[in-house]
C-alpha positions in Angstrom: 74.6 -24.2 -3.4 74.2 -20.5 -2.7 72.3 -20.0 -5.9 69.9 -22.9 -5.2 69.2 -21.4 -1.7 68.5 -18.0 -3.2 66.1 -19.7 -5.7 64.2 -21.4 -2.9 64.0 -18.2 -0.9 62.7 -16.3 -3.9 60.1 -18.9 -4.5 59.0 -18.7 -0.9 58.8 -14.9 -1.1 56.6 -15.2 -4.2 54.3 -17.7 -2.5 54.0 -15.5 0.5 53.3 -12.4 -1.7 50.6 -14.2 -3.7 49.0 -15.4 -0.5 49.0 -11.9 0.9 47.5 -10.5 -2.3 44.8 -13.2 -2.3 44.0 -12.3 1.3 43.7 -8.6 0.5 41.4 -9.3 -2.5 39.2 -11.6 -0.4 38.8 -9.2 2.5 38.2 -6.3 0.1 35.4 -8.3 -1.6 33.7 -8.8 1.8 33.2 -5.1 2.3 29.7 -5.2 0.9 28.4 -6.2 4.3 30.3 -4.7 7.1 30.0 -2.2 9.9 32.1 1.0 10.3 32.9 2.3 13.8 32.0 5.9 14.3 32.3 8.4 17.2 30.4 7.4 20.3 30.9 3.7 19.6 27.9 3.3 17.3 28.5 1.1 14.3 27.2 2.1 10.9 26.5 -0.3 8.0 28.0 0.0 4.6 27.5 -1.7 1.3 24.6 -2.1 -1.2 21.2 -3.7 -1.2 18.9 -4.3 -4.1 15.1 -4.5 -3.5 12.7 -5.3 -6.3 9.1 -6.3 -6.8 5.6 -5.1 -5.9 4.6 -1.6 -7.0 2.3 -1.4 -3.9 5.2 -1.8 -1.5 7.9 0.0 -3.5 7.0 3.6 -2.5 7.0 2.6 1.2 10.2 0.5 0.8 11.9 3.5 -0.9 11.0 5.8 2.0 12.1 3.2 4.6 15.4 2.8 2.6 16.0 6.6 2.6 15.6 6.8 6.3 17.8 3.8 6.9 20.4 5.2 4.6 20.4 8.5 6.5 21.4 6.5 9.6 24.1 4.7 7.6 25.7 7.1 5.1 27.9 4.4 3.6 24.9 2.2 2.7 23.1 2.4 -0.6 19.7 0.7 -1.2 18.2 0.5 -4.7 14.4 0.0 -4.9 12.9 -1.0 -8.2 9.3 -1.9 -9.0 8.0 -4.4 -11.6 5.3 -6.4 -9.7 5.4 -9.2 -7.2 6.2 -11.8 -9.9 9.5 -9.9 -10.5 10.2 -9.8 -6.8 10.0 -13.6 -6.6 11.9 -14.2 -9.9 14.7 -11.8 -8.9 15.1 -13.5 -5.5 15.2 -16.9 -7.0 17.8 -15.8 -9.6 19.9 -14.0 -7.0 19.4 -10.7 -8.8 18.1 -8.9 -5.7 18.7 -9.2 -1.9 15.1 -8.6 -0.9 11.9 -9.1 -2.9 8.5 -7.4 -2.5 5.3 -9.4 -2.7 2.0 -7.9 -1.9 0.1 -11.1 -1.1 0.5 -14.1 1.1 2.9 -16.7 -0.3 1.4 -19.7 -2.0 2.0 -23.3 -0.7 4.2 -24.1 -3.7 6.4 -21.1 -3.0 8.0 -22.7 0.1 11.5 -22.1 -1.3 10.9 -18.4 -0.4 11.0 -16.9 3.1 8.4 -14.2 3.8 9.0 -11.4 6.3 5.6 -9.8 7.0 5.8 -6.0 6.8 2.1 -4.9 7.0 -1.4 -5.5 5.9 -3.3 -3.8 3.1 -6.7 -4.0 1.4 -7.9 -3.5 -2.1 -10.6 -0.9 -2.8 -12.8 -0.1 -5.8 -12.2 3.5 -6.9 -14.2 5.9 -9.1 -14.0 9.6 -9.8 -15.0 11.8 -6.9 -17.8 13.4 -9.0 -19.3 10.0 -10.0 -22.8 9.9 -8.4 -22.4 6.2 -7.6 -21.8 5.7 -3.9 -21.7 1.9 -3.6 -21.7 -1.2 -5.7 -22.5 -4.8 -4.8 -20.1 -7.7 -5.5 -22.3 -8.9 -8.3 -22.4 -5.5 -9.9 -18.6 -5.2 -9.7 -18.2 -8.6 -11.3 -20.7 -7.7 -14.1 -18.8 -4.5 -14.9 -15.5 -6.4 -15.2 -17.1 -9.2 -17.3 -18.6 -6.7 -19.7 -22.2 -7.4 -18.7 -22.8 -3.9 -17.4 -21.3 -1.3 -19.8 -23.0 1.9 -18.9 -23.3 3.7 -15.6 -27.0 4.3 -16.4 -27.7 0.7 -15.7 -26.6 1.4 -12.1 -28.7 4.5 -11.7 -25.7 6.7 -12.7 -25.1 9.0 -15.7 -25.7 7.8 -19.2 -22.0 7.2 -20.0 -19.9 4.2 -20.9 -17.9 2.7 -18.1 -14.2 2.7 -18.6 -12.9 -0.5 -17.1 -9.3 -0.4 -15.8 -7.6 -3.8 -15.0 -4.2 -4.8 -13.7 -1.5 -6.5 -15.8 -0.5 -10.1 -15.4 2.1 -10.7 -12.7 0.6 -8.1 -10.3 -0.5 -9.4 -6.9 -3.3 -6.8 -6.8 -4.8 -8.6 -9.8 -4.4 -12.0 -8.2 -6.1 -11.0 -5.0 -8.9 -9.2 -6.9 -9.6 -12.2 -9.1 -9.6 -14.6 -6.2 -12.0 -12.5 -4.1 -14.5 -12.0 -6.9 -14.0 -15.6 -8.2 -13.1 -14.3 -11.7 -10.7 -15.5 -14.4 -8.5 -12.8 -16.0 -9.3 -14.2 -19.5 -13.0 -13.3 -19.0 -12.4 -9.7 -18.0 -13.2 -7.1 -20.6 -10.9 -4.1 -19.8 -10.6 -0.8 -21.7 -7.2 -0.1 -20.1 -4.5 -2.4 -18.6 -2.2 -0.8 -16.0 0.9 -1.7 -14.0 1.0 0.0 -10.7 -1.6 1.6 -8.3 -0.6 5.2 -9.1 -1.5 4.6 -12.7 -5.0 3.5 -11.7 -5.4 6.5 -9.4 -4.2 8.9 -12.1 -6.5 7.5 -14.8 -9.6 7.5 -12.6 -8.9 11.1 -11.4 -8.9 12.2 -15.0 -11.9 10.2 -16.2 -15.2 10.7 -14.5 -16.6 7.5 -16.0 -13.7 5.1 -15.1 -13.5 2.4 -12.5 -10.4 0.7 -11.1 -9.2 -1.3 -8.0 -6.1 -0.3 -6.1 -4.4 -0.6 -2.7 -6.5 0.9 0.1 -3.3 2.6 1.3 -2.6 4.2 -2.1 -6.3 5.3 -2.4 -6.4 6.8 1.1 -3.1 8.5 0.7 -4.2 10.2 -2.6 -7.7 11.1 -1.2 -6.0 12.9 1.7 -3.8 14.7 -0.8 -6.8 16.0 -2.7 -6.8 13.7 -5.7 -10.3 13.6 -7.3 -11.1 9.9 -6.5 -13.2 8.1 -4.0 -13.1 4.6 -2.6 -16.4 2.7 -2.6 -17.4 0.5 0.3 -17.4 -3.3 -0.1 -20.1 -5.4 1.5 -21.3 -2.2 3.3 -17.8 -1.7 4.9 -15.9 1.5 4.2 -12.6 1.1 2.4 -10.4 2.7 5.0 -7.3 1.6 6.9 -9.3 1.9 10.1 -11.7 -0.7 8.9 -8.8 -2.8 7.6 -7.0 -2.7 11.0 -10.2 -3.7 12.8 -10.6 -6.8 10.5 -13.9 -5.6 9.2 -12.9 -4.9 5.6 -13.3 -8.1 3.6 -10.7 -7.7 0.9 -7.4 -7.7 2.7 -3.9 -9.0 1.9 -0.4 -9.3 3.3 2.5 -7.1 2.3 5.7 -9.1 2.5 9.4 -8.6 2.0 10.9 -11.9 0.8 14.3 -13.5 0.7 15.8 -16.7 -0.6 16.5 -18.8 2.6 18.4 -16.9 5.3 18.9 -13.1 4.6 22.4 -11.7 4.5 23.4 -9.7 7.6 22.9 -6.4 5.7 19.5 -7.5 4.4 18.5 -8.7 7.9 19.5 -5.3 9.4 17.1 -3.6 7.0 14.3 -6.1 7.6 14.7 -5.6 11.3 14.5 -1.8 10.9 11.4 -2.0 8.6 9.5 -3.9 11.3 10.7 -1.7 14.2 8.6 0.7 16.3 10.2 3.6 14.5 9.2 2.3 11.1 5.6 1.8 12.2 4.9 5.6 11.8 6.2 5.6 8.3 4.1 2.5 7.4 1.0 4.2 8.8 1.7 7.4 6.9 1.5 5.3 3.7 -2.0 4.0 4.6 -0.9 0.5 5.6 -1.5 -1.4 8.8 1.8 -2.4 10.5 2.2 -5.8 12.1 1.8 -6.0 15.8 
């Protein structure tokens, strides 16, 4: 009888021990999204966030992440580019916590929740020393369709035009095609690039190249002394000032995106990215913050 009682008690102890271990493991696994109390009663966030997608948004997102991490030393935010299509795919597959999409979401993308960060435009860029100062919409279309192949046809120098186009899956390409009513299969590029900085770099090194990039990226590089210039579109200067006033015709949204409701940690970063403090950083990158 004594031995049976001991067996029962031992079994109960094992059950309690296993329950305790399970509880510890469960609570440990939840540490990815928690707050840590610090001196002064201010709570700090800890854990990890993965952000992937648009190469237009990525540099800004990385800067916002660095500032947010400095306020929360136990937090790590990983920002990776790859295009808006990657941002959407990673969100749907649960690979990332926040995606980056540099355009307005389509009607059929209603399974994704957009969090508007800022507005941007797309500008045509050429080398600073290119004598061309403006191009009409029809001329831009003809260049990309291969109908105009030499700058001489546009009262420029007698040199072949190096046409730079964006790769599939990039929102900058989608917005450009939609605005100029073009199909990518009909474009005749000499070079295909991924991100905006590649376009800026190529044009700055080739006096006879043409590309289209984010206004924010172009303006940032021009202020830094890069040898490019942004051409006006429909007579409107390609500047953030004209974009903010609503005058520039080729504009787009810059969005963070999530699958359904964001996690508490993701929501905290989204809230910061749209705060008054973050506005200054967004403006420094040449984008127009939401009001």
